[in-house]
PLY file of the C-alpha trace (Angstrom):
ply
format ascii 1.0
element vertex 562
property float x
property float y
property float z
element edge 561
property int vertex1
property int vertex2
end_header
-34.46 0.10 -7.51
-34.69 1.24 -3.88
-33.02 0.37 -0.54
-34.43 0.28 2.95
-31.51 1.87 4.67
-31.14 4.51 1.88
-34.94 5.39 2.26
-34.67 5.79 6.04
-31.58 7.98 5.62
-33.15 10.01 3.01
-36.39 10.38 5.02
-34.17 11.70 8.05
-32.54 14.25 5.58
-29.05 12.95 6.19
-28.58 12.20 2.60
-30.02 13.37 -0.70
-31.86 11.59 -3.41
-28.80 11.86 -5.82
-26.63 10.47 -3.10
-28.81 7.40 -2.68
-28.94 6.77 -6.43
-25.21 7.03 -6.72
-24.73 4.64 -3.88
-27.15 2.12 -5.39
-25.08 2.30 -8.64
-21.87 1.58 -6.46
-23.69 -1.24 -4.92
-24.40 -2.73 -8.34
-20.85 -2.44 -9.28
-19.01 -3.40 -6.02
-21.49 -5.53 -4.19
-20.90 -3.48 -0.95
-24.04 -2.58 1.10
-25.50 0.92 0.37
-24.45 2.31 3.84
-20.73 1.41 3.03
-21.02 3.01 -0.35
-22.37 6.13 1.29
-19.43 6.03 3.69
-17.10 5.59 0.85
-18.55 8.63 -0.93
-17.97 10.68 2.21
-21.67 11.81 2.12
-21.88 11.09 5.79
-19.57 10.14 8.63
-19.59 6.77 10.33
-20.37 8.40 13.82
-23.21 10.29 12.38
-24.75 7.02 10.87
-24.16 5.00 13.99
-25.70 7.64 16.22
-28.81 8.04 13.96
-29.32 4.24 13.74
-28.99 3.95 17.58
-31.81 6.50 17.96
-34.03 5.10 15.03
-33.92 1.52 16.27
-33.61 2.34 20.06
-30.43 -0.02 20.47
-27.43 0.72 22.45
-23.94 1.58 20.90
-20.98 -0.65 21.52
-17.27 0.35 21.34
-15.65 -2.67 19.90
-12.14 -1.13 20.43
-12.54 -1.21 24.24
-14.65 -4.26 24.78
-13.47 -7.77 25.16
-14.97 -9.91 22.49
-15.43 -13.50 23.40
-13.95 -15.85 20.70
-16.39 -18.46 21.71
-19.24 -16.20 20.63
-17.37 -15.32 17.27
-17.05 -18.99 16.46
-20.97 -19.33 16.45
-21.33 -17.24 13.04
-19.50 -18.24 9.99
-17.13 -15.41 8.91
-18.73 -15.01 5.51
-22.10 -14.36 7.08
-20.53 -12.08 9.44
-18.98 -10.00 6.54
-21.86 -10.20 4.33
-24.32 -8.80 7.07
-21.49 -6.29 8.63
-21.87 -7.90 12.12
-19.84 -9.68 14.75
-20.90 -11.57 17.90
-19.64 -10.13 21.02
-20.67 -12.29 23.94
-23.02 -15.15 25.15
-24.76 -15.05 28.26
-26.96 -18.11 28.87
-29.26 -18.32 25.84
-28.67 -14.69 24.85
-26.12 -13.55 22.16
-24.97 -9.95 21.94
-24.45 -8.97 18.44
-22.72 -5.82 17.16
-24.33 -4.75 13.76
-23.33 -1.73 11.38
-27.10 -1.81 10.38
-29.35 -2.68 13.41
-32.36 -2.39 11.22
-31.54 -5.31 9.20
-34.02 -7.69 10.86
-33.49 -10.48 8.16
-29.92 -10.71 9.27
-31.07 -11.00 12.84
-33.41 -13.81 11.89
-30.52 -15.53 10.00
-28.41 -15.43 13.08
-31.10 -16.78 15.34
-31.62 -19.73 13.03
-27.92 -20.36 12.67
-27.15 -20.18 16.47
-30.43 -21.18 18.14
-29.96 -18.29 20.65
-32.04 -15.15 21.31
-30.21 -12.16 19.79
-29.61 -8.82 21.58
-28.61 -6.10 19.00
-26.13 -3.19 19.57
-24.85 -0.64 17.04
-21.36 -0.25 16.04
-19.59 1.54 13.12
-18.86 -0.25 10.00
-15.03 0.12 10.20
-14.89 -1.12 13.92
-16.87 -4.25 12.91
-14.39 -5.11 9.84
-11.49 -4.54 12.37
-12.91 -6.78 14.85
-13.60 -9.52 12.27
-9.97 -9.09 11.09
-8.67 -9.59 14.50
-10.67 -12.55 15.53
-11.43 -14.40 12.26
-9.30 -16.08 9.52
-10.44 -16.40 5.95
-12.37 -19.44 7.02
-13.54 -18.17 10.38
-10.67 -19.58 12.28
-8.34 -17.30 14.01
-4.57 -17.28 13.04
-3.69 -18.04 16.55
-5.94 -21.18 16.61
-4.41 -22.30 13.16
-0.85 -21.92 14.74
-1.93 -23.89 17.74
-3.18 -26.67 15.44
0.20 -26.63 13.83
1.90 -27.02 17.20
-0.42 -29.78 18.16
-0.13 -31.62 14.83
1.16 -35.19 15.45
2.80 -35.32 11.85
6.43 -35.22 12.40
8.20 -32.68 10.10
11.85 -33.16 9.45
14.36 -30.28 9.30
15.09 -29.07 5.70
18.73 -30.29 5.78
17.43 -34.03 6.42
14.27 -34.38 4.35
14.20 -35.40 0.90
12.02 -33.67 -1.95
9.18 -36.08 -1.35
8.95 -35.34 2.25
9.14 -31.74 1.77
6.31 -31.63 -0.67
4.17 -34.04 1.30
4.60 -31.95 4.67
3.98 -28.72 2.59
0.48 -30.14 1.63
-0.56 -31.06 5.19
-3.99 -29.23 6.05
-2.64 -27.08 8.92
0.18 -25.88 6.80
-2.09 -25.01 3.74
-4.56 -23.36 6.03
-1.84 -21.32 7.88
-0.34 -19.87 4.62
-3.65 -18.98 3.09
-4.91 -17.25 6.35
-1.44 -15.56 6.68
-1.81 -14.02 3.17
-5.41 -13.11 3.64
-4.75 -11.37 6.94
-1.94 -9.53 5.32
-4.22 -8.28 2.43
-6.89 -7.39 4.85
-4.52 -5.10 6.96
-2.89 -3.45 3.76
0.49 -5.04 4.39
3.06 -4.31 1.62
5.56 -7.14 2.52
5.42 -10.47 4.54
8.81 -11.61 5.98
9.13 -15.19 7.20
12.48 -15.59 8.92
14.10 -18.72 10.36
16.46 -18.60 13.43
18.18 -21.34 15.33
15.28 -21.90 17.77
12.53 -19.64 16.42
10.67 -18.85 13.27
9.49 -15.07 13.09
6.76 -13.63 10.78
6.77 -9.82 10.18
4.59 -7.43 8.25
5.57 -4.29 6.77
2.78 -1.62 7.15
3.15 1.96 6.11
6.93 1.24 5.51
7.52 0.02 9.08
7.96 -3.77 10.16
5.99 -5.24 12.90
6.43 -8.57 14.45
3.07 -10.51 14.26
3.73 -14.17 15.33
6.19 -17.00 15.85
4.74 -20.23 14.41
6.26 -23.48 15.64
9.96 -23.71 14.41
9.52 -27.24 13.50
7.13 -26.29 10.81
9.54 -23.88 9.08
10.60 -26.31 6.37
6.96 -27.12 5.56
5.90 -23.62 5.52
8.59 -22.51 3.14
8.28 -25.65 1.01
4.42 -24.78 0.81
5.27 -21.10 -0.43
7.93 -22.43 -2.87
5.26 -24.86 -4.33
2.58 -22.04 -4.64
5.31 -19.75 -6.50
6.51 -22.60 -8.75
9.98 -22.71 -7.31
12.41 -25.54 -6.95
11.75 -27.04 -3.37
14.90 -29.07 -3.70
17.24 -26.08 -4.31
18.04 -24.32 -0.98
21.55 -23.13 -1.68
20.71 -20.23 -3.97
18.29 -17.26 -4.01
15.14 -17.84 -6.02
12.29 -15.51 -7.26
8.73 -16.45 -8.12
5.22 -15.34 -8.18
2.05 -16.42 -6.66
-1.45 -15.41 -7.82
-4.07 -16.01 -5.20
-7.72 -15.08 -4.80
-8.44 -13.27 -1.46
-11.45 -11.51 -0.26
-13.18 -11.78 -3.61
-10.26 -10.18 -5.40
-7.09 -11.57 -7.12
-3.80 -10.55 -5.59
-0.19 -11.11 -6.97
2.74 -11.72 -4.62
6.22 -11.27 -5.64
8.22 -14.08 -3.64
11.88 -13.90 -3.01
13.79 -16.78 -0.96
17.32 -16.44 0.37
19.44 -18.97 2.08
20.46 -17.99 5.65
22.43 -19.74 8.42
19.13 -21.64 9.72
17.14 -22.05 6.54
15.67 -20.04 3.79
14.04 -16.69 4.41
11.08 -15.79 2.49
9.83 -12.18 1.59
6.51 -11.68 -0.18
5.74 -8.39 -1.71
1.98 -7.95 -1.98
0.84 -6.37 -5.23
-2.91 -5.48 -4.94
-4.11 -3.76 -7.94
-7.34 -2.71 -6.03
-5.08 -0.63 -3.69
-3.32 1.11 -6.64
-4.13 4.88 -6.35
-4.01 6.28 -9.95
-5.22 9.89 -8.94
-2.27 12.19 -8.99
-4.31 15.03 -7.37
-4.67 12.70 -4.13
-0.96 11.90 -3.82
-0.13 14.97 -1.69
1.43 17.09 -4.36
1.61 20.74 -3.66
-0.05 23.08 -6.14
3.08 24.28 -8.05
4.84 20.72 -8.02
1.52 19.25 -9.31
1.18 22.06 -12.02
4.97 21.49 -13.10
4.57 17.74 -13.30
1.33 17.64 -15.07
2.82 20.14 -17.75
5.86 17.87 -18.22
3.92 14.64 -18.75
1.58 16.36 -21.22
4.72 17.49 -23.35
5.03 15.73 -26.77
8.56 14.80 -26.20
11.51 14.99 -23.64
12.55 13.08 -20.47
10.89 13.06 -16.91
12.82 11.45 -14.08
11.41 10.35 -10.89
14.01 9.87 -8.18
14.15 8.56 -4.59
15.05 5.49 -2.52
13.55 1.88 -2.96
10.00 2.03 -1.47
9.32 5.70 -1.99
6.52 5.31 -4.40
8.36 6.04 -7.79
6.73 3.26 -9.73
3.21 4.28 -8.54
3.91 7.91 -9.60
4.97 6.67 -13.06
2.03 4.33 -13.34
-0.41 7.09 -12.32
1.17 9.34 -15.08
0.94 6.71 -17.76
-2.65 5.99 -16.66
-3.46 9.65 -17.30
-1.77 9.57 -20.56
-3.22 6.26 -21.69
-5.79 6.94 -24.56
-6.43 4.88 -27.83
-4.37 7.16 -30.12
-1.16 6.91 -27.97
1.19 3.91 -28.05
2.71 3.44 -24.64
5.48 1.03 -24.13
7.25 0.03 -20.73
10.38 -1.95 -19.92
10.11 -3.01 -16.30
11.96 -5.30 -13.69
9.71 -6.54 -12.58
6.32 -5.68 -14.03
4.36 -4.89 -10.77
0.88 -4.13 -12.02
-0.84 -5.06 -15.43
-2.25 -1.88 -17.05
-4.80 -2.25 -19.88
-3.80 -0.61 -23.06
-0.12 -0.30 -22.15
2.37 -2.55 -23.72
4.54 -3.93 -20.80
7.88 -5.72 -21.34
9.72 -7.78 -18.46
13.18 -7.27 -18.45
15.33 -10.30 -18.41
19.08 -9.99 -18.45
19.76 -13.70 -18.53
18.11 -13.94 -21.96
19.61 -10.72 -23.22
16.48 -8.44 -23.05
17.98 -5.78 -20.79
16.68 -2.20 -20.43
19.07 -1.12 -23.25
17.97 -3.91 -25.52
14.35 -3.43 -24.83
14.73 0.43 -25.66
16.26 -0.31 -28.89
13.41 -2.71 -29.78
10.94 -0.14 -28.64
12.06 2.47 -31.03
11.18 0.16 -33.99
7.70 -0.28 -32.54
6.47 3.07 -33.40
6.11 4.34 -29.63
4.65 7.71 -28.54
5.46 7.27 -24.80
8.30 5.10 -23.36
8.70 4.01 -19.60
12.10 2.62 -18.53
12.06 1.05 -15.11
15.36 2.46 -14.15
18.49 4.19 -15.96
21.30 2.07 -14.61
24.05 2.51 -16.98
25.35 4.79 -19.76
24.06 2.72 -22.75
20.40 2.74 -21.29
20.86 6.35 -20.45
22.27 7.23 -23.85
19.29 5.60 -25.75
16.80 7.07 -23.50
18.18 10.56 -23.98
18.29 10.33 -27.76
14.81 8.89 -27.65
13.69 12.06 -25.76
15.27 14.23 -28.46
13.57 12.50 -31.22
10.02 13.17 -30.53
9.45 10.69 -27.69
8.24 11.25 -24.11
10.58 9.11 -22.03
9.78 8.37 -18.31
12.20 6.73 -15.96
13.62 6.56 -12.35
17.08 7.12 -10.76
18.29 6.47 -7.15
19.39 10.03 -6.09
18.71 11.95 -2.84
17.20 15.04 -4.46
16.19 16.56 -7.90
19.27 18.83 -8.46
21.81 15.97 -7.87
20.03 13.84 -10.52
21.77 16.03 -13.03
25.08 15.23 -11.62
24.38 11.64 -11.58
23.48 11.46 -15.34
26.81 13.35 -16.22
28.78 11.15 -13.87
27.27 8.18 -15.80
28.95 9.41 -18.77
26.16 11.47 -20.68
27.08 14.67 -22.39
26.12 17.85 -20.73
24.47 19.14 -23.85
22.28 16.03 -24.14
21.10 16.12 -20.54
20.33 19.90 -20.81
18.48 19.32 -24.02
16.60 16.18 -23.16
15.35 16.28 -19.38
12.04 18.43 -18.99
11.74 17.81 -15.18
13.02 15.81 -12.26
10.75 14.86 -9.41
12.39 13.66 -6.12
9.97 11.99 -3.69
9.61 10.31 -0.23
6.75 8.57 1.68
5.93 9.65 5.21
3.52 8.29 7.66
0.06 9.97 8.24
-0.99 10.70 11.68
-4.00 8.31 12.67
-7.25 10.41 12.41
-8.81 8.23 15.21
-6.15 9.14 17.94
-4.67 12.51 16.76
-3.91 14.96 19.51
-2.06 18.10 19.93
1.19 18.10 21.74
4.44 20.21 22.44
7.59 18.59 21.14
11.06 19.09 22.61
12.64 22.46 21.79
15.66 20.76 20.27
13.51 18.98 17.56
11.83 22.27 16.77
15.38 23.81 16.35
16.36 21.11 13.91
13.58 22.43 11.46
15.16 25.87 11.20
11.74 27.63 11.49
12.08 31.18 12.38
11.21 31.79 16.18
8.55 34.34 15.40
6.76 31.36 13.43
7.10 28.72 16.10
4.33 30.42 18.29
1.70 30.01 15.57
2.41 26.26 14.71
0.28 23.63 16.44
1.86 20.11 16.15
0.06 16.95 16.33
0.82 13.19 16.87
-1.27 9.97 17.34
-1.43 8.68 20.85
-1.94 5.16 19.63
-5.17 3.13 19.38
-6.51 -0.19 18.07
-7.30 1.31 14.74
-3.53 2.09 13.98
-2.26 -0.94 16.04
-0.90 1.59 18.64
1.64 3.31 16.18
-0.17 6.48 16.00
-0.05 6.34 12.38
-2.28 5.22 9.61
-1.36 5.41 5.85
1.33 7.37 4.18
1.47 10.72 2.13
4.09 11.66 -0.41
6.67 14.35 -0.25
7.59 16.04 -3.52
10.39 18.15 -5.01
9.55 19.00 -8.55
12.37 20.90 -10.58
11.42 21.82 -14.12
14.56 22.23 -16.18
13.90 25.87 -17.21
16.07 28.04 -19.65
17.98 29.23 -16.67
18.59 25.94 -15.44
19.49 24.53 -18.65
22.09 27.23 -19.19
23.55 26.33 -15.77
23.75 22.60 -16.83
25.66 23.57 -19.86
28.04 25.82 -17.92
28.89 23.02 -15.60
27.25 24.58 -12.37
27.21 22.25 -9.24
24.04 20.73 -7.90
24.03 23.21 -4.92
24.06 26.16 -7.41
21.21 24.55 -9.43
19.32 23.80 -6.33
19.58 27.54 -5.27
18.32 28.62 -8.76
15.57 26.28 -8.69
14.34 27.47 -5.16
14.47 30.93 -6.51
12.09 29.96 -9.21
9.61 28.40 -6.77
10.66 24.89 -6.15
9.97 23.53 -2.79
12.47 21.18 -1.41
11.57 17.85 0.11
12.10 19.41 3.60
9.98 22.37 2.67
7.03 19.98 1.57
7.57 17.96 4.67
7.11 21.08 6.96
4.09 22.08 4.96
2.47 18.72 5.68
3.36 18.80 9.23
1.64 22.32 9.70
-1.36 20.87 7.83
-1.56 18.17 10.56
-0.97 15.38 8.17
2.49 14.09 9.71
4.67 14.51 12.62
7.96 16.37 13.36
9.62 13.04 13.86
8.74 11.83 10.35
9.87 15.16 8.85
13.26 14.91 10.53
13.57 11.28 9.63
12.91 11.30 5.84
14.30 14.88 4.89
17.34 16.82 5.27
18.08 20.60 4.82
0 1
1 2
2 3
3 4
4 5
5 6
6 7
7 8
8 9
9 10
10 11
11 12
12 13
13 14
14 15
15 16
16 17
17 18
18 19
19 20
20 21
21 22
22 23
23 24
24 25
25 26
26 27
27 28
28 29
29 30
30 31
31 32
32 33
33 34
34 35
35 36
36 37
37 38
38 39
39 40
40 41
41 42
42 43
43 44
44 45
45 46
46 47
47 48
48 49
49 50
50 51
51 52
52 53
53 54
54 55
55 56
56 57
57 58
58 59
59 60
60 61
61 62
62 63
63 64
64 65
65 66
66 67
67 68
68 69
69 70
70 71
71 72
72 73
73 74
74 75
75 76
76 77
77 78
78 79
79 80
80 81
81 82
82 83
83 84
84 85
85 86
86 87
87 88
88 89
89 90
90 91
91 92
92 93
93 94
94 95
95 96
96 97
97 98
98 99
99 100
100 101
101 102
102 103
103 104
104 105
105 106
106 107
107 108
108 109
109 110
110 111
111 112
112 113
113 114
114 115
115 116
116 117
117 118
118 119
119 120
120 121
121 122
122 123
123 124
124 125
125 126
126 127
127 128
128 129
129 130
130 131
131 132
132 133
133 134
134 135
135 136
136 137
137 138
138 139
139 140
140 141
141 142
142 143
143 144
144 145
145 146
146 147
147 148
148 149
149 150
150 151
151 152
152 153
153 154
154 155
155 156
156 157
157 158
158 159
159 160
160 161
161 162
162 163
163 164
164 165
165 166
166 167
167 168
168 169
169 170
170 171
171 172
172 173
173 174
174 175
175 176
176 177
177 178
178 179
179 180
180 181
181 182
182 183
183 184
184 185
185 186
186 187
187 188
188 189
189 190
190 191
191 192
192 193
193 194
194 195
195 196
196 197
197 198
198 199
199 200
200 201
201 202
202 203
203 204
204 205
205 206
206 207
207 208
208 209
209 210
210 211
211 212
212 213
213 214
214 215
215 216
216 217
217 218
218 219
219 220
220 221
221 222
222 223
223 224
224 225
225 226
226 227
227 228
228 229
229 230
230 231
231 232
232 233
233 234
234 235
235 236
236 237
237 238
238 239
239 240
240 241
241 242
242 243
243 244
244 245
245 246
246 247
247 248
248 249
249 250
250 251
251 252
252 253
253 254
254 255
255 256
256 257
257 258
258 259
259 260
260 261
261 262
262 263
263 264
264 265
265 266
266 267
267 268
268 269
269 270
270 271
271 272
272 273
273 274
274 275
275 276
276 277
277 278
278 279
279 280
280 281
281 282
282 283
283 284
284 285
285 286
286 287
287 288
288 289
289 290
290 291
291 292
292 293
293 294
294 295
295 296
296 297
297 298
298 299
299 300
300 301
301 302
302 303
303 304
304 305
305 306
306 307
307 308
308 309
309 310
310 311
311 312
312 313
313 314
314 315
315 316
316 317
317 318
318 319
319 320
320 321
321 322
322 323
323 324
324 325
325 326
326 327
327 328
328 329
329 330
330 331
331 332
332 333
333 334
334 335
335 336
336 337
337 338
338 339
339 340
340 341
341 342
342 343
343 344
344 345
345 346
346 347
347 348
348 349
349 350
350 351
351 352
352 353
353 354
354 355
355 356
356 357
357 358
358 359
359 360
360 361
361 362
362 363
363 364
364 365
365 366
366 367
367 368
368 369
369 370
370 371
371 372
372 373
373 374
374 375
375 376
376 377
377 378
378 379
379 380
380 381
381 382
382 383
383 384
384 385
385 386
386 387
387 388
388 389
389 390
390 391
391 392
392 393
393 394
394 395
395 396
396 397
397 398
398 399
399 400
400 401
401 402
402 403
403 404
404 405
405 406
406 407
407 408
408 409
409 410
410 411
411 412
412 413
413 414
414 415
415 416
416 417
417 418
418 419
419 420
420 421
421 422
422 423
423 424
424 425
425 426
426 427
427 428
428 429
429 430
430 431
431 432
432 433
433 434
434 435
435 436
436 437
437 438
438 439
439 440
440 441
441 442
442 443
443 444
444 445
445 446
446 447
447 448
448 449
449 450
450 451
451 452
452 453
453 454
454 455
455 456
456 457
457 458
458 459
459 460
460 461
461 462
462 463
463 464
464 465
465 466
466 467
467 468
468 469
469 470
470 471
471 472
472 473
473 474
474 475
475 476
476 477
477 478
478 479
479 480
480 481
481 482
482 483
483 484
484 485
485 486
486 487
487 488
488 489
489 490
490 491
491 492
492 493
493 494
494 495
495 496
496 497
497 498
498 499
499 500
500 501
501 502
502 503
503 504
504 505
505 506
506 507
507 508
508 509
509 510
510 511
511 512
512 513
513 514
514 515
515 516
516 517
517 518
518 519
519 520
520 521
521 522
522 523
523 524
524 525
525 526
526 527
527 528
528 529
529 530
530 531
531 532
532 533
533 534
534 535
535 536
536 537
537 538
538 539
539 540
540 541
541 542
542 543
543 544
544 545
545 546
546 547
547 548
548 549
549 550
550 551
551 552
552 553
553 554
554 555
555 556
556 557
557 558
558 559
559 560
560 561
C-alpha cells in the first residue's frame, strides 16, 4: 500500500521509509490521513510540512489565526467534507473561492469542491491544527455554527412556557423542537472537540449562561435565549433518562452519545436553584484517557517509587489530593499497567468513570446497601489479587481495606488530604490503629494538576520580585532561572495555557517512616524524614516544572504551599 503525500515526503528526505509504513498502518487503524499520522508520530513538525508543501505546489501560505474567515464562504462546503479533506473555505470574491488546505496537492479534493460550489478555487496552504481550530470555530456538527443555532432558537415562533407553568407534556414537546435538539447536540459536540471536562448550564432571573471548564478553569461561552431554558433542561433530562416532572430535588443520570465518530459518556447532574434547575455535565471521553504513567509528569524518583509500590504483591497505595486533581486517572493507569490475564482486579467506584476491559468494576450504591465496605467484603470472597476502592471515607472501609492489604492483596484507594505525610494522621484520626497503618501502607502519592504554558505563544518574561520571594529560592539561583508565560493566542483562547501537567509527591513508607508512625511522630516530623530520604514535595516538583518551562510561577504559587 502506498500514499501520494507519503511518497512525496519520502522523496524529499523529510521522512524515512519506516515512518511512512508506520503512518500507513496508523491510517488503517484510525482513518486519519497519512500527514496527520506523521504529525501525531512527531516525525516532522506542522511548520516544516506546511513550508515544504508551499514550495512543492507553489501556493501561498495563509495564517488562519489572523485572517478573517467569511462565514458565507464556510457555508458553501459541508462540514463533513471539510473535515475529510482537511480544508476550510476562507473567502469568496466574485467567482473565485479561496481555500485553505493542509494538503494543497490533493487535486481530487479541489475538484470535489469545484463541483460542490460551482466556483473556481484558489488554494493556499495552512497547518492541519489551524484548519481544525478554524472548522471548530465556524462549524457545528452539521456545518451550522452554534451562534446561528442560538439565533434560530431566539427567532423560533414556538412559545415555550416557563418551567413553573408548563405541564409534563409541554416540557417534553418543547424539548423535542428541532432548534433545541440541534442546539444541545452541537453544544456537546463543540465541548468534546475543545477538550472540555465539564459543561455548566445555569439559569438566572433574566439570563441563561453556558460555561465550559477547560484545563480546570471555567469560561463563559454563550447566553442562549432565557425563554428556552426549560426546553433545554428538559431535553437534557430526557437524554439522561431523568424525571422531567421532578424539579424540586437533585437528580443524577448519564448520557451516551456518538460525537465525531466516537462514543462519549456524559455524567449529568441537575440541581434546583432559585430561577430553575442548573445542569452540570461531566464529559468522560475514553479516547482522551492517557494511560501512560511515563507521560504524566512524574519526576524520576517519584515514578520509580510509585512503580515499585504498584508492582508489590500486597500492601496499600493511597493517592491523595482535592477533587479534580487526577487521582482516578492515576489509579486507572496503574491498574491498566497491572491488567494481565493471570491477575484478578476488582474495583468499587462511585461512579464508574471509564469502562476498562479485563477489570471487574462495581458501581457503589448506598441506597441499596452496596457501599464501599459492603463491596469490599464481597470482593474478598471473589478471589481478588488487586482491589481498588474509589475512596476510603470511614473507619469500616478503612479497616477492611487495611486488613485486605495485610492478607496478601494489593489495595489501591484515594483520600482527600493536602499532602502525603498528613495522610497518615488522617487514617489514624479515622480510628485505624497505628500498627495497622504502619504495616499496611506501602506508599502515599499526593498530586495536583497545573496548567501548561501554551507552546504557540510562550515567551520569556521577568515576574515581580515579590512573586519570586514567595518561592524561597536562594538569591544566587534566581539569576540563572528563566521564567516563561503564554501571551495569549487563538490556539489557547487567549489564556496563555494549553493542557495540564501533574505535580507529584511520592512518599514510600520506609522502615524509618514505619518506625516513626509506630512512635506517634507528627506529620511534620514524617515530612522532614521523607525529604531527607529524597522525597520531592509538591512545591519542589512545581518549581522543577517551572524551571523546565512547563508552567508559570502563578500556577506554582496558586496550587502549592511550602
